[in-house]
mmCIF file as gemmi writes it, N, C-alpha and C atoms, coordinates in Angstrom:
data_model
loop_
_atom_site.group_PDB
_atom_site.id
_atom_site.type_symbol
_atom_site.label_atom_id
_atom_site.label_alt_id
_atom_site.label_comp_id
_atom_site.label_asym_id
_atom_site.label_entity_id
_atom_site.label_seq_id
_atom_site.pdbx_PDB_ins_code
_atom_site.Cartn_x
_atom_site.Cartn_y
_atom_site.Cartn_z
_atom_site.occupancy
_atom_site.B_iso_or_equiv
_atom_site.pdbx_formal_charge
_atom_site.auth_seq_id
_atom_site.auth_asym_id
_atom_site.pdbx_PDB_model_num
ATOM 1 N N . MET Axp A 1 ? 168.296 71.593 83.175 1 0 ? 1 A 1
ATOM 2 C CA . MET Axp A 1 ? 167.479 72.316 82.218 1 0 ? 1 A 1
ATOM 3 C C . MET Axp A 1 ? 168.494 72.857 81.241 1 0 ? 1 A 1
ATOM 4 N N . GLN Axp A 2 ? 168.231 72.691 79.951 1 0 ? 2 A 1
ATOM 5 C CA . GLN Axp A 2 ? 168.967 73.044 79.017 1 0 ? 2 A 1
ATOM 6 C C . GLN Axp A 2 ? 168.268 74.373 78.448 1 0 ? 2 A 1
ATOM 7 N N . MET Axp A 3 ? 169.326 75.532 77.914 1 0 ? 3 A 1
ATOM 8 C CA . MET Axp A 3 ? 168.93 76.703 77.478 1 0 ? 3 A 1
ATOM 9 C C . MET Axp A 3 ? 168.237 76.681 76.394 1 0 ? 3 A 1
ATOM 10 N N . ARG Axp A 4 ? 167.181 77.384 75.996 1 0 ? 4 A 1
ATOM 11 C CA . ARG Axp A 4 ? 166.529 77.446 75.135 1 0 ? 4 A 1
ATOM 12 C C . ARG Axp A 4 ? 166.485 78.802 74.423 1 0 ? 4 A 1
ATOM 13 N N . TYR Axp A 5 ? 166.611 78.855 73.011 1 0 ? 5 A 1
ATOM 14 C CA . TYR Axp A 5 ? 166.726 80.133 72.377 1 0 ? 5 A 1
ATOM 15 C C . TYR Axp A 5 ? 165.342 80.48 71.693 1 0 ? 5 A 1
ATOM 16 N N . LEU Axp A 6 ? 165.176 81.36 70.658 1 0 ? 6 A 1
ATOM 17 C CA . LEU Axp A 6 ? 164.153 81.45 69.942 1 0 ? 6 A 1
ATOM 18 C C . LEU Axp A 6 ? 163.754 80.173 69.037 1 0 ? 6 A 1
ATOM 19 N N . LYS Axp A 7 ? 162.548 79.974 68.874 1 0 ? 7 A 1
ATOM 20 C CA . LYS Axp A 7 ? 162.16 78.824 68.154 1 0 ? 7 A 1
ATOM 21 C C . LYS Axp A 7 ? 162.349 78.957 66.599 1 0 ? 7 A 1
ATOM 22 N N . ASN Axp A 8 ? 162.744 77.797 66.13 1 0 ? 8 A 1
ATOM 23 C CA . ASN Axp A 8 ? 162.758 77.716 64.422 1 0 ? 8 A 1
ATOM 24 C C . ASN Axp A 8 ? 163.205 79.115 63.838 1 0 ? 8 A 1
ATOM 25 N N . VAL Axp A 9 ? 164.576 79.626 64.499 1 0 ? 9 A 1
ATOM 26 C CA . VAL Axp A 9 ? 165.046 80.695 63.825 1 0 ? 9 A 1
ATOM 27 C C . VAL Axp A 9 ? 166.455 80.375 63.402 1 0 ? 9 A 1
ATOM 28 N N . THR Axp A 10 ? 167.07 79.207 63.84 1 0 ? 10 A 1
ATOM 29 C CA . THR Axp A 10 ? 168.789 79.229 63.778 1 0 ? 10 A 1
ATOM 30 C C . THR Axp A 10 ? 168.841 79.12 62.271 1 0 ? 10 A 1
ATOM 31 N N . THR Axp A 11 ? 170.013 79.443 61.629 1 0 ? 11 A 1
ATOM 32 C CA . THR Axp A 11 ? 170.675 79.43 60.421 1 0 ? 11 A 1
ATOM 33 C C . THR Axp A 11 ? 171.354 78.134 60.109 1 0 ? 11 A 1
ATOM 34 N N . LEU Axp A 12 ? 171.231 77.332 61.072 1 0 ? 12 A 1
ATOM 35 C CA . LEU Axp A 12 ? 172.142 75.949 60.912 1 0 ? 12 A 1
ATOM 36 C C . LEU Axp A 12 ? 171.481 75.208 59.899 1 0 ? 12 A 1
ATOM 37 N N . ALA Axp A 13 ? 172.477 74.579 59.089 1 0 ? 13 A 1
ATOM 38 C CA . ALA Axp A 13 ? 172.001 73.759 57.676 1 0 ? 13 A 1
ATOM 39 C C . ALA Axp A 13 ? 173.005 72.672 57.625 1 0 ? 13 A 1
ATOM 40 N N . LEU Axp A 14 ? 172.393 71.57 57.399 1 0 ? 14 A 1
ATOM 41 C CA . LEU Axp A 14 ? 173.017 70.312 57.301 1 0 ? 14 A 1
ATOM 42 C C . LEU Axp A 14 ? 172.895 69.673 55.848 1 0 ? 14 A 1
ATOM 43 N N . ASP Axp A 15 ? 174.109 69.533 54.852 1 0 ? 15 A 1
ATOM 44 C CA . ASP Axp A 15 ? 173.904 69.009 53.672 1 0 ? 15 A 1
ATOM 45 C C . ASP Axp A 15 ? 174.251 67.58 54.166 1 0 ? 15 A 1
ATOM 46 N N . ILE Axp A 16 ? 173.295 66.747 54.083 1 0 ? 16 A 1
ATOM 47 C CA . ILE Axp A 16 ? 173.552 65.288 54.388 1 0 ? 16 A 1
ATOM 48 C C . ILE Axp A 16 ? 174.475 64.609 53.376 1 0 ? 16 A 1
ATOM 49 N N . SER Axp A 17 ? 174.629 65.252 52.257 1 0 ? 17 A 1
ATOM 50 C CA . SER Axp A 17 ? 175.212 64.285 50.941 1 0 ? 17 A 1
ATOM 51 C C . SER Axp A 17 ? 176.693 64.44 51.22 1 0 ? 17 A 1
ATOM 52 N N . LYS Axp A 18 ? 177.064 65.637 51.859 1 0 ? 18 A 1
ATOM 53 C CA . LYS Axp A 18 ? 178.504 65.848 52.169 1 0 ? 18 A 1
ATOM 54 C C . LYS Axp A 18 ? 179.081 65.225 53.466 1 0 ? 18 A 1
ATOM 55 N N . CYS Axp A 19 ? 178.069 64.951 54.352 1 0 ? 19 A 1
ATOM 56 C CA . CYS Axp A 19 ? 178.633 64.392 55.602 1 0 ? 19 A 1
ATOM 57 C C . CYS Axp A 19 ? 179.289 63.133 55.508 1 0 ? 19 A 1
ATOM 58 N N . THR Axp A 20 ? 180.274 63.043 56.217 1 0 ? 20 A 1
ATOM 59 C CA . THR Axp A 20 ? 181.23 61.77 56.277 1 0 ? 20 A 1
ATOM 60 C C . THR Axp A 20 ? 180.736 61.021 57.565 1 0 ? 20 A 1
ATOM 61 N N . GLY Axp A 21 ? 180.445 61.475 58.196 1 0 ? 21 A 1
ATOM 62 C CA . GLY Axp A 21 ? 179.736 60.997 59.646 1 0 ? 21 A 1
ATOM 63 C C . GLY Axp A 21 ? 181.26 60.844 60.485 1 0 ? 21 A 1
ATOM 64 N N . CYS Axp A 22 ? 181.957 61.766 60.49 1 0 ? 22 A 1
ATOM 65 C CA . CYS Axp A 22 ? 183.376 61.999 61.421 1 0 ? 22 A 1
ATOM 66 C C . CYS Axp A 22 ? 182.97 61.997 62.812 1 0 ? 22 A 1
ATOM 67 N N . GLY Axp A 23 ? 181.902 62.692 63.089 1 0 ? 23 A 1
ATOM 68 C CA . GLY Axp A 23 ? 181.491 63.252 64.411 1 0 ? 23 A 1
ATOM 69 C C . GLY Axp A 23 ? 181.891 64.241 65.074 1 0 ? 23 A 1
ATOM 70 N N . MET Axp A 24 ? 182.654 65.278 64.384 1 0 ? 24 A 1
ATOM 71 C CA . MET Axp A 24 ? 183.397 66.402 64.809 1 0 ? 24 A 1
ATOM 72 C C . MET Axp A 24 ? 182.491 67.309 65.219 1 0 ? 24 A 1
ATOM 73 N N . CYS Axp A 25 ? 181.329 67.537 64.433 1 0 ? 25 A 1
ATOM 74 C CA . CYS Axp A 25 ? 180.209 68.222 64.911 1 0 ? 25 A 1
ATOM 75 C C . CYS Axp A 25 ? 179.814 68.023 66.148 1 0 ? 25 A 1
ATOM 76 N N . ALA Axp A 26 ? 179.233 66.826 66.802 1 0 ? 26 A 1
ATOM 77 C CA . ALA Axp A 26 ? 178.665 66.369 67.74 1 0 ? 26 A 1
ATOM 78 C C . ALA Axp A 26 ? 179.938 66.364 68.812 1 0 ? 26 A 1
ATOM 79 N N . GLU Axp A 27 ? 181.097 66.493 68.609 1 0 ? 27 A 1
ATOM 80 C CA . GLU Axp A 27 ? 182.32 66.85 69.696 1 0 ? 27 A 1
ATOM 81 C C . GLU Axp A 27 ? 182.575 68.198 69.908 1 0 ? 27 A 1
ATOM 82 N N . VAL Axp A 28 ? 182.166 68.887 69.256 1 0 ? 28 A 1
ATOM 83 C CA . VAL Axp A 28 ? 182.715 70.429 69.43 1 0 ? 28 A 1
ATOM 84 C C . VAL Axp A 28 ? 181.443 71.236 69.842 1 0 ? 28 A 1
ATOM 85 N N . CYS Axp A 29 ? 180.11 70.995 69.463 1 0 ? 29 A 1
ATOM 86 C CA . CYS Axp A 29 ? 179.042 71.568 69.768 1 0 ? 29 A 1
ATOM 87 C C . CYS Axp A 29 ? 178.599 71.503 71.509 1 0 ? 29 A 1
ATOM 88 N N . PRO Axp A 30 ? 178.65 72.68 71.937 1 0 ? 30 A 1
ATOM 89 C CA . PRO Axp A 30 ? 178.414 72.925 73.416 1 0 ? 30 A 1
ATOM 90 C C . PRO Axp A 30 ? 177.142 72.616 73.678 1 0 ? 30 A 1
ATOM 91 N N . HIS Axp A 31 ? 176.154 72.385 72.941 1 0 ? 31 A 1
ATOM 92 C CA . HIS Axp A 31 ? 174.636 72.055 73.366 1 0 ? 31 A 1
ATOM 93 C C . HIS Axp A 31 ? 174.213 71.046 72.621 1 0 ? 31 A 1
ATOM 94 N N . ALA Axp A 32 ? 174.882 69.959 72.355 1 0 ? 32 A 1
ATOM 95 C CA . ALA Axp A 32 ? 174.474 68.72 72.054 1 0 ? 32 A 1
ATOM 96 C C . ALA Axp A 32 ? 173.466 68.885 70.959 1 0 ? 32 A 1
ATOM 97 N N . VAL Axp A 33 ? 173.516 69.682 69.748 1 0 ? 33 A 1
ATOM 98 C CA . VAL Axp A 33 ? 172.629 69.529 68.862 1 0 ? 33 A 1
ATOM 99 C C . VAL Axp A 33 ? 172.783 68.493 67.937 1 0 ? 33 A 1
ATOM 100 N N . PHE Axp A 34 ? 173.924 67.766 67.783 1 0 ? 34 A 1
ATOM 101 C CA . PHE Axp A 34 ? 174.043 66.771 67.084 1 0 ? 34 A 1
ATOM 102 C C . PHE Axp A 34 ? 174.307 65.403 67.285 1 0 ? 34 A 1
ATOM 103 N N . ARG Axp A 35 ? 173.908 64.201 66.871 1 0 ? 35 A 1
ATOM 104 C CA . ARG Axp A 35 ? 173.935 62.972 66.97 1 0 ? 35 A 1
ATOM 105 C C . ARG Axp A 35 ? 174.668 62.225 65.79 1 0 ? 35 A 1
ATOM 106 N N . ILE Axp A 36 ? 175.285 61.192 65.672 1 0 ? 36 A 1
ATOM 107 C CA . ILE Axp A 36 ? 175.769 60.49 64.861 1 0 ? 36 A 1
ATOM 108 C C . ILE Axp A 36 ? 174.932 59.269 64.623 1 0 ? 36 A 1
ATOM 109 N N . GLU Axp A 37 ? 174.563 58.953 63.646 1 0 ? 37 A 1
ATOM 110 C CA . GLU Axp A 37 ? 173.434 57.883 63.359 1 0 ? 37 A 1
ATOM 111 C C . GLU Axp A 37 ? 173.546 57.172 61.88 1 0 ? 37 A 1
ATOM 112 N N . GLY Axp A 38 ? 173.873 56.178 61.737 1 0 ? 38 A 1
ATOM 113 C CA . GLY Axp A 38 ? 174.151 55.502 60.69 1 0 ? 38 A 1
ATOM 114 C C . GLY Axp A 38 ? 175.369 56.083 59.865 1 0 ? 38 A 1
ATOM 115 N N . ARG Axp A 39 ? 176.318 56.43 60.573 1 0 ? 39 A 1
ATOM 116 C CA . ARG Axp A 39 ? 177.562 57.176 59.912 1 0 ? 39 A 1
ATOM 117 C C . ARG Axp A 39 ? 177.125 58.619 59.051 1 0 ? 39 A 1
ATOM 118 N N . LYS Axp A 40 ? 176.164 59.222 59.724 1 0 ? 40 A 1
ATOM 119 C CA . LYS Axp A 40 ? 175.872 60.605 59.23 1 0 ? 40 A 1
ATOM 120 C C . LYS Axp A 40 ? 175.445 61.309 60.398 1 0 ? 40 A 1
ATOM 121 N N . ALA Axp A 41 ? 175.743 62.657 60.295 1 0 ? 41 A 1
ATOM 122 C CA . ALA Axp A 41 ? 175.281 63.739 61.479 1 0 ? 41 A 1
ATOM 123 C C . ALA Axp A 41 ? 173.564 63.702 61.271 1 0 ? 41 A 1
ATOM 124 N N . VAL Axp A 42 ? 173.063 63.668 62.318 1 0 ? 42 A 1
ATOM 125 C CA . VAL Axp A 42 ? 171.608 64.315 62.554 1 0 ? 42 A 1
ATOM 126 C C . VAL Axp A 42 ? 171.71 65.266 63.32 1 0 ? 42 A 1
ATOM 127 N N . ILE Axp A 43 ? 170.772 66.38 62.834 1 0 ? 43 A 1
ATOM 128 C CA . ILE Axp A 43 ? 170.563 67.344 63.997 1 0 ? 43 A 1
ATOM 129 C C . ILE Axp A 43 ? 169.325 67.031 64.849 1 0 ? 43 A 1
ATOM 130 N N . GLU Axp A 44 ? 170.258 66.968 66.164 1 0 ? 44 A 1
ATOM 131 C CA . GLU Axp A 44 ? 169.058 66.228 67.257 1 0 ? 44 A 1
ATOM 132 C C . GLU Axp A 44 ? 168.192 67.404 67.714 1 0 ? 44 A 1
ATOM 133 N N . ASP Axp A 45 ? 168.589 68.527 68.063 1 0 ? 45 A 1
ATOM 134 C CA . ASP Axp A 45 ? 168.161 69.644 68.665 1 0 ? 45 A 1
ATOM 135 C C . ASP Axp A 45 ? 168.229 71.155 67.997 1 0 ? 45 A 1
ATOM 136 N N . ARG Axp A 46 ? 167.799 71.387 66.929 1 0 ? 46 A 1
ATOM 137 C CA . ARG Axp A 46 ? 168.009 72.767 66.272 1 0 ? 46 A 1
ATOM 138 C C . ARG Axp A 46 ? 167.633 73.729 67.066 1 0 ? 46 A 1
ATOM 139 N N . ASP Axp A 47 ? 166.754 73.601 67.802 1 0 ? 47 A 1
ATOM 140 C CA . ASP Axp A 47 ? 166.669 74.839 68.769 1 0 ? 47 A 1
ATOM 141 C C . ASP Axp A 47 ? 167.352 75.209 69.69 1 0 ? 47 A 1
ATOM 142 N N . ALA Axp A 48 ? 168.465 74.462 70.091 1 0 ? 48 A 1
ATOM 143 C CA . ALA Axp A 48 ? 169.294 74.526 71.099 1 0 ? 48 A 1
ATOM 144 C C . ALA Axp A 48 ? 170.554 75.21 70.445 1 0 ? 48 A 1
ATOM 145 N N . CYS Axp A 49 ? 170.392 75.244 69.205 1 0 ? 49 A 1
ATOM 146 C CA . CYS Axp A 49 ? 171.891 76.166 68.551 1 0 ? 49 A 1
ATOM 147 C C . CYS Axp A 49 ? 171.921 77.439 68.952 1 0 ? 49 A 1
ATOM 148 N N . MET Axp A 50 ? 173 77.779 69.414 1 0 ? 50 A 1
ATOM 149 C CA . MET Axp A 50 ? 173.413 79.364 69.617 1 0 ? 50 A 1
ATOM 150 C C . MET Axp A 50 ? 174.027 79.728 68.713 1 0 ? 50 A 1
ATOM 151 N N . GLU Axp A 51 ? 174.301 79.191 67.387 1 0 ? 51 A 1
ATOM 152 C CA . GLU Axp A 51 ? 174.827 79.779 66.44 1 0 ? 51 A 1
ATOM 153 C C . GLU Axp A 51 ? 176.47 80.229 66.566 1 0 ? 51 A 1
ATOM 154 N N . CYS Axp A 52 ? 177.266 79.5 67.423 1 0 ? 52 A 1
ATOM 155 C CA . CYS Axp A 52 ? 178.596 80.118 67.732 1 0 ? 52 A 1
ATOM 156 C C . CYS Axp A 52 ? 179.305 79.369 66.407 1 0 ? 52 A 1
ATOM 157 N N . GLY Axp A 53 ? 179.06 78.38 65.605 1 0 ? 53 A 1
ATOM 158 C CA . GLY Axp A 53 ? 179.895 78.256 64.58 1 0 ? 53 A 1
ATOM 159 C C . GLY Axp A 53 ? 180.858 77.29 64.573 1 0 ? 53 A 1
ATOM 160 N N . ALA Axp A 54 ? 181.014 76.616 65.767 1 0 ? 54 A 1
ATOM 161 C CA . ALA Axp A 54 ? 181.998 75.681 66.193 1 0 ? 54 A 1
ATOM 162 C C . ALA Axp A 54 ? 181.829 74.688 65.073 1 0 ? 54 A 1
ATOM 163 N N . CYS Axp A 55 ? 180.489 74.117 64.883 1 0 ? 55 A 1
ATOM 164 C CA . CYS Axp A 55 ? 180.461 72.869 64.063 1 0 ? 55 A 1
ATOM 165 C C . CYS Axp A 55 ? 180.885 73.047 62.778 1 0 ? 55 A 1
ATOM 166 N N . ALA Axp A 56 ? 180.297 74.265 61.956 1 0 ? 56 A 1
ATOM 167 C CA . ALA Axp A 56 ? 180.72 74.578 60.615 1 0 ? 56 A 1
ATOM 168 C C . ALA Axp A 56 ? 182.313 74.618 60.504 1 0 ? 56 A 1
ATOM 169 N N . ARG Axp A 57 ? 182.706 75.338 61.505 1 0 ? 57 A 1
ATOM 170 C CA . ARG Axp A 57 ? 184.476 75.659 61.671 1 0 ? 57 A 1
ATOM 171 C C . ARG Axp A 57 ? 185.127 74.214 61.512 1 0 ? 57 A 1
ATOM 172 N N . ASN Axp A 58 ? 184.548 73.372 62.201 1 0 ? 58 A 1
ATOM 173 C CA . ASN Axp A 58 ? 185.375 71.927 62.269 1 0 ? 58 A 1
ATOM 174 C C . ASN Axp A 58 ? 184.736 70.718 61.456 1 0 ? 58 A 1
ATOM 175 N N . CYS Axp A 59 ? 183.954 71.324 60.282 1 0 ? 59 A 1
ATOM 176 C CA . CYS Axp A 59 ? 183.525 70.319 59.589 1 0 ? 59 A 1
ATOM 177 C C . CYS Axp A 59 ? 184.521 70.271 58.229 1 0 ? 59 A 1
ATOM 178 N N . ALA Axp A 60 ? 185.305 69.513 57.927 1 0 ? 60 A 1
ATOM 179 C CA . ALA Axp A 60 ? 186.269 69.468 56.992 1 0 ? 60 A 1
ATOM 180 C C . ALA Axp A 60 ? 185.473 69.137 55.619 1 0 ? 60 A 1
ATOM 181 N N . PRO Axp A 61 ? 184.508 68.39 55.559 1 0 ? 61 A 1
ATOM 182 C CA . PRO Axp A 61 ? 183.953 68.208 54.018 1 0 ? 61 A 1
ATOM 183 C C . PRO Axp A 61 ? 182.775 69.338 53.677 1 0 ? 61 A 1
ATOM 184 N N . GLY Axp A 62 ? 182.621 70.073 54.846 1 0 ? 62 A 1
ATOM 185 C CA . GLY Axp A 62 ? 181.792 71.452 54.416 1 0 ? 62 A 1
ATOM 186 C C . GLY Axp A 62 ? 179.966 71.179 54.467 1 0 ? 62 A 1
ATOM 187 N N . ALA Axp A 63 ? 179.674 70.023 55.114 1 0 ? 63 A 1
ATOM 188 C CA . ALA Axp A 63 ? 178.272 69.649 55.15 1 0 ? 63 A 1
ATOM 189 C C . ALA Axp A 63 ? 177.308 70.451 56.165 1 0 ? 63 A 1
ATOM 190 N N . LEU Axp A 64 ? 178.167 71.396 57.013 1 0 ? 64 A 1
ATOM 191 C CA . LEU Axp A 64 ? 177.559 72.241 57.692 1 0 ? 64 A 1
ATOM 192 C C . LEU Axp A 64 ? 177.705 73.757 57.507 1 0 ? 64 A 1
ATOM 193 N N . SER Axp A 65 ? 176.516 74.397 57.578 1 0 ? 65 A 1
ATOM 194 C CA . SER Axp A 65 ? 176.573 75.824 57.319 1 0 ? 65 A 1
ATOM 195 C C . SER Axp A 65 ? 175.732 76.461 58.594 1 0 ? 65 A 1
ATOM 196 N N . VAL Axp A 66 ? 176.2 77.677 59.245 1 0 ? 66 A 1
ATOM 197 C CA . VAL Axp A 66 ? 175.667 78.396 60.023 1 0 ? 66 A 1
ATOM 198 C C . VAL Axp A 66 ? 175.87 79.818 59.838 1 0 ? 66 A 1
ATOM 199 N N . ARG Axp A 67 ? 175.266 80.737 60.058 1 0 ? 67 A 1
ATOM 200 C CA . ARG Axp A 67 ? 175.644 82.26 60.056 1 0 ? 67 A 1
ATOM 201 C C . ARG Axp A 67 ? 176.249 82.721 61.539 1 0 ? 67 A 1
ATOM 202 N N . ALA Axp A 68 ? 177.378 82.327 61.855 1 0 ? 68 A 1
ATOM 203 C CA . ALA Axp A 68 ? 178.024 82.474 63.207 1 0 ? 68 A 1
ATOM 204 C C . ALA Axp A 68 ? 178.062 84.069 63.266 1 0 ? 68 A 1
ATOM 205 N N . GLY Axp A 69 ? 177.614 84.523 64.766 1 0 ? 69 A 1
ATOM 206 C CA . GLY Axp A 69 ? 177.648 85.805 65.068 1 0 ? 69 A 1
ATOM 207 C C . GLY Axp A 69 ? 176.472 86.436 64.885 1 0 ? 69 A 1
ATOM 208 N N . VAL Axp A 70 ? 175.179 85.64 64.988 1 0 ? 70 A 1
ATOM 209 C CA . VAL Axp A 70 ? 174.018 85.992 64.674 1 0 ? 70 A 1
ATOM 210 C C . VAL Axp A 70 ? 173.268 85.576 65.978 1 0 ? 70 A 1
ATOM 211 N N . GLY Axp A 71 ? 171.882 86.023 66.204 1 0 ? 71 A 1
ATOM 212 C CA . GLY Axp A 71 ? 171.193 85.561 67.019 1 0 ? 71 A 1
ATOM 213 C C . GLY Axp A 71 ? 171.576 85.626 68.582 1 0 ? 71 A 1
ATOM 214 N N . CYS Axp A 72 ? 171.091 84.721 69.243 1 0 ? 72 A 1
ATOM 215 C CA . CYS Axp A 72 ? 171.512 84.9 70.781 1 0 ? 72 A 1
ATOM 216 C C . CYS Axp A 72 ? 172.926 84.603 71.357 1 0 ? 72 A 1
ATOM 217 N N . ALA Axp A 73 ? 173.638 84.07 70.527 1 0 ? 73 A 1
ATOM 218 C CA . ALA Axp A 73 ? 175.296 83.624 70.591 1 0 ? 73 A 1
ATOM 219 C C . ALA Axp A 73 ? 176.032 85.229 70.612 1 0 ? 73 A 1
ATOM 220 N N . ALA Axp A 74 ? 175.809 85.984 69.563 1 0 ? 74 A 1
ATOM 221 C CA . ALA Axp A 74 ? 176.161 87.112 69.297 1 0 ? 74 A 1
ATOM 222 C C . ALA Axp A 74 ? 175.616 88.08 70.545 1 0 ? 74 A 1
ATOM 223 N N . ALA Axp A 75 ? 174.341 87.91 70.932 1 0 ? 75 A 1
ATOM 224 C CA . ALA Axp A 75 ? 173.782 88.806 72.105 1 0 ? 75 A 1
ATOM 225 C C . ALA Axp A 75 ? 174.633 88.511 73.293 1 0 ? 75 A 1
ATOM 226 N N . VAL Axp A 76 ? 174.822 87.277 73.583 1 0 ? 76 A 1
ATOM 227 C CA . VAL Axp A 76 ? 175.302 86.769 74.92 1 0 ? 76 A 1
ATOM 228 C C . VAL Axp A 76 ? 176.969 87.153 74.924 1 0 ? 76 A 1
ATOM 229 N N . ILE Axp A 77 ? 177.61 87.188 73.576 1 0 ? 77 A 1
ATOM 230 C CA . ILE Axp A 77 ? 179.127 87.635 73.641 1 0 ? 77 A 1
ATOM 231 C C . ILE Axp A 77 ? 179.033 89.161 73.954 1 0 ? 77 A 1
ATOM 232 N N . ALA Axp A 78 ? 178.139 89.734 73.055 1 0 ? 78 A 1
ATOM 233 C CA . ALA Axp A 78 ? 178.278 91.291 73.342 1 0 ? 78 A 1
ATOM 234 C C . ALA Axp A 78 ? 178.147 91.685 74.652 1 0 ? 78 A 1
ATOM 235 N N . GLY Axp A 79 ? 177.07 91.048 75.451 1 0 ? 79 A 1
ATOM 236 C CA . GLY Axp A 79 ? 176.555 91.4 76.856 1 0 ? 79 A 1
ATOM 237 C C . GLY Axp A 79 ? 177.587 91.072 77.649 1 0 ? 79 A 1
ATOM 238 N N . LYS Axp A 80 ? 178.554 89.855 77.642 1 0 ? 80 A 1
ATOM 239 C CA . LYS Axp A 80 ? 179.719 89.566 78.159 1 0 ? 80 A 1
ATOM 240 C C . LYS Axp A 80 ? 180.832 90.887 77.996 1 0 ? 80 A 1
ATOM 241 N N . LEU Axp A 81 ? 181.094 91.246 76.665 1 0 ? 81 A 1
ATOM 242 C CA . LEU Axp A 81 ? 182.166 92.166 76.48 1 0 ? 81 A 1
ATOM 243 C C . LEU Axp A 81 ? 181.647 93.325 77.248 1 0 ? 81 A 1
ATOM 244 N N . ARG Axp A 82 ? 180.558 93.652 77.036 1 0 ? 82 A 1
ATOM 245 C CA . ARG Axp A 82 ? 180.039 95.265 77.6 1 0 ? 82 A 1
ATOM 246 C C . ARG Axp A 82 ? 180.096 95.048 79.29 1 0 ? 82 A 1
ATOM 247 N N . GLY Axp A 83 ? 180.02 93.873 79.784 1 0 ? 83 A 1
ATOM 248 C CA . GLY Axp A 83 ? 179.96 93.743 81.116 1 0 ? 83 A 1
ATOM 249 C C . GLY Axp A 83 ? 178.669 93.658 81.898 1 0 ? 83 A 1
ATOM 250 N N . THR Axp A 84 ? 177.59 93.724 80.82 1 0 ? 84 A 1
ATOM 251 C CA . THR Axp A 84 ? 176.317 93.718 81.22 1 0 ? 84 A 1
ATOM 252 C C . THR Axp A 84 ? 175.668 92.215 81.541 1 0 ? 84 A 1
ATOM 253 N N . GLU Axp A 85 ? 174.866 92.168 82.715 1 0 ? 85 A 1
ATOM 254 C CA . GLU Axp A 85 ? 174.253 90.645 82.984 1 0 ? 85 A 1
ATOM 255 C C . GLU Axp A 85 ? 173.654 90.078 82.072 1 0 ? 85 A 1
ATOM 256 N N . ASN Axp A 86 ? 172.75 90.684 81.31 1 0 ? 86 A 1
ATOM 257 C CA . ASN Axp A 86 ? 171.808 90.194 80.283 1 0 ? 86 A 1
ATOM 258 C C . ASN Axp A 86 ? 172.262 90.43 79.092 1 0 ? 86 A 1
ATOM 259 N N . PRO Axp A 87 ? 172.006 89.662 77.85 1 0 ? 87 A 1
ATOM 260 C CA . PRO Axp A 87 ? 172.304 89.682 76.527 1 0 ? 87 A 1
ATOM 261 C C . PRO Axp A 87 ? 171.965 90.921 75.918 1 0 ? 87 A 1
ATOM 262 N N . ALA Axp A 88 ? 172.609 91.356 75.16 1 0 ? 88 A 1
ATOM 263 C CA . ALA Axp A 88 ? 172.342 92.85 74.364 1 0 ? 88 A 1
ATOM 264 C C . ALA Axp A 88 ? 171.787 92.454 73.194 1 0 ? 88 A 1
ATOM 265 N N . CYS Axp A 89 ? 170.745 91.646 73.203 1 0 ? 89 A 1
ATOM 266 C CA . CYS Axp A 89 ? 170.38 91.348 71.725 1 0 ? 89 A 1
ATOM 267 C C . CYS Axp A 89 ? 169.088 92.173 71.274 1 0 ? 89 A 1
ATOM 268 N N . GLY Axp A 90 ? 168.428 93.083 72.262 1 0 ? 90 A 1
ATOM 269 C CA . GLY Axp A 90 ? 167.438 93.94 71.825 1 0 ? 90 A 1
ATOM 270 C C . GLY Axp A 90 ? 165.818 93.288 71.633 1 0 ? 90 A 1
ATOM 271 N N . CYS Axp A 91 ? 165.705 91.984 72.158 1 0 ? 91 A 1
ATOM 272 C CA . CYS Axp A 91 ? 164.682 91.245 72.244 1 0 ? 91 A 1
ATOM 273 C C . CYS Axp A 91 ? 163.711 91.86 73.246 1 0 ? 91 A 1
ATOM 274 N N . SER Axp A 92 ? 164.212 92.647 74.344 1 0 ? 92 A 1
ATOM 275 C CA . SER Axp A 92 ? 163.224 93.133 75.476 1 0 ? 92 A 1
ATOM 276 C C . SER Axp A 92 ? 162.572 91.947 76.182 1 0 ? 92 A 1
ATOM 277 N N . GLY Axp A 93 ? 163.376 90.888 76.355 1 0 ? 93 A 1
ATOM 278 C CA . GLY Axp A 93 ? 162.589 89.769 77.111 1 0 ? 93 A 1
ATOM 279 C C . GLY Axp A 93 ? 161.546 89.103 76.511 1 0 ? 93 A 1
ATOM 280 N N . THR Axp A 94 ? 161.738 88.909 75.124 1 0 ? 94 A 1
ATOM 281 C CA . THR Axp A 94 ? 160.436 88.248 74.349 1 0 ? 94 A 1
ATOM 282 C C . THR Axp A 94 ? 160.94 86.764 74.269 1 0 ? 94 A 1
ATOM 283 N N . GLY Axp A 95 ? 161.675 86.17 74.994 1 0 ? 95 A 1
ATOM 284 C CA . GLY Axp A 95 ? 162.051 84.862 75.034 1 0 ? 95 A 1
ATOM 285 C C . GLY Axp A 95 ? 163.404 84.416 74.469 1 0 ? 95 A 1
ATOM 286 N N . CYS Axp A 96 ? 164.073 85.358 74.318 1 0 ? 96 A 1
ATOM 287 C CA . CYS Axp A 96 ? 165.393 85.297 73.699 1 0 ? 96 A 1
ATOM 288 C C . CYS Axp A 96 ? 166.382 84.756 74.969 1 0 ? 96 A 1
ATOM 289 N N . CYS Axp A 97 ? 166.94 83.363 74.971 1 0 ? 97 A 1
ATOM 290 C CA . CYS Axp A 97 ? 167.969 83.111 75.929 1 0 ? 97 A 1
ATOM 291 C C . CYS Axp A 97 ? 167.419 83.073 77.267 1 0 ? 97 A 1
ATOM 292 N N . GLU Axp A 98 ? 166.124 82.737 77.488 1 0 ? 98 A 1
ATOM 293 C CA . GLU Axp A 98 ? 165.659 82.101 78.737 1 0 ? 98 A 1
ATOM 294 C C . GLU Axp A 98 ? 165.738 80.786 78.831 1 0 ? 98 A 1
ATOM 295 N N . ASN Axp A 99 ? 165.817 80.392 80.165 1 0 ? 99 A 1
ATOM 296 C CA . ASN Axp A 99 ? 165.735 78.88 80.55 1 0 ? 99 A 1
ATOM 297 C C . ASN Axp A 99 ? 164.421 78.573 80.315 1 0 ? 99 A 1
ATOM 298 N N . GLY Axp A 100 ? 164.245 77.207 79.73 1 0 ? 100 A 1
ATOM 299 C CA . GLY Axp A 100 ? 162.727 76.629 79.435 1 0 ? 100 A 1
ATOM 300 C C . GLY Axp A 100 ? 162.724 75.329 78.938 1 0 ? 100 A 1
């Protein structure tokens, strides 16, 4: 079962005109958001993005952008740093970071 986050809220964006098809995004993404098709990156599963920023930091041509540190990724990190079991996102269990 794959982690699901809030639907249709990720800040992830791909400028296909800048993509060289190097595949780094697919390699570094912990949630398999990307695949390479026809020598270009394709966003396979946008809602699986946790906005960690690994793809954008490793995209040499700058084809990817994401506001890292927002959304559930920041909540999970903050929860771990505080030593709490649940993410500290303030969503009150409205679907954030649930399995589904």
